[in-house]
C-alpha positions in Angstrom: -1.6 32.0 40.1 -4.4 30.1 38.2 -3.5 27.1 35.9 -0.5 26.2 38.0 -0.7 23.0 39.8 1.1 22.6 42.8 3.3 19.5 43.6 1.1 18.2 46.2 -2.2 18.3 44.1 -2.3 14.7 42.9 0.1 14.7 40.0 0.5 11.3 38.2 3.8 9.6 37.7 4.5 10.8 34.1 7.0 8.0 33.4 4.1 5.5 34.0 1.6 7.3 32.0 3.9 7.7 29.1 4.9 4.1 29.2 1.3 3.1 29.3 0.4 5.7 26.6 3.4 4.5 24.6 1.8 0.8 24.6 -1.5 1.9 23.6 -0.1 4.0 20.7 2.0 1.1 19.6 -1.2 -1.3 19.9 -3.3 1.0 17.9 -0.6 1.4 15.0 -0.2 -2.3 14.5 -3.8 -2.9 14.6 -4.3 -0.2 12.0 -1.6 -1.5 9.8 -3.0 -5.1 10.0 -6.5 -3.8 9.2 -5.2 -1.7 6.3 -3.3 -4.6 4.7 -6.2 -7.0 5.2 -8.7 -4.6 3.6 -6.6 -3.3 0.8 -6.8 -6.7 -0.9 -10.6 -6.8 -0.4 -11.0 -3.7 -2.4 -8.5 -4.1 -5.2 -10.1 -4.0 -8.6 -10.6 -7.4 -10.0 -10.9 -8.1 -13.6 -14.5 -8.9 -14.9 -15.4 -12.2 -16.2 -15.9 -12.0 -20.1 -19.8 -12.7 -19.7 -20.0 -9.3 -17.7 -18.2 -7.3 -20.3 -20.4 -5.8 -23.1 -19.6 -7.5 -26.6 -18.4 -4.4 -28.2 -15.8 -3.8 -25.2 -14.4 -7.4 -25.0 -11.8 -7.0 -27.7 -10.5 -3.8 -25.9 -10.8 -5.4 -22.5 -8.6 -8.5 -23.8 -6.0 -6.0 -25.3 -5.8 -4.3 -22.2 -5.5 -7.4 -20.1 -2.6 -8.7 -22.3 -0.8 -5.3 -21.9 -1.2 -5.5 -18.2 0.4 -8.8 -18.4 3.4 -7.7 -20.4 3.9 -4.8 -18.0 3.9 -7.0 -15.0 6.2 -9.3 -16.4 8.5 -6.3 -17.7 8.4 -5.0 -14.0 9.2 -8.3 -12.6 12.3 -8.7 -14.7 13.6 -5.1 -13.8 12.9 -6.3 -10.1 15.0 -9.4 -10.4 17.8 -7.5 -12.6 18.0 -5.2 -9.5 17.8 -2.0 -12.0 18.4 1.5 -10.2 15.4 3.5 -9.7 16.5 6.3 -12.2 16.8 3.5 -15.0 13.7 1.6 -14.1 11.3 3.4 -16.4 13.7 3.4 -19.5 14.0 -0.4 -18.8 10.7 -1.2 -18.5 9.7 0.8 -21.8 12.7 -0.9 -23.6 11.2 -4.2 -22.5 7.6 -3.2 -23.7 9.0 -2.3 -27.2 11.0 -5.3 -27.5 7.9 -7.5 -27.2 
């Protein structure tokens, strides 16, 4: 009978190992989530300063920035109004069209 351990061959207390392992898993999950939230802001795409945008694209970049601001405002309004998820897209589109 190979592969089967006898009870007297130095088995470890499984309850103790599980609790220690569970603690390690919790610690790793907490550390990874903290690391993920800390680094996500660092890698977020930031808007370029006007001097770094080529002159022929500045107007388009300004228009896009205005659209992003409108969208953020409409999303905030939708959040504050507690609109149902199924109606969220229509509410945001109506808000954008009203501007």
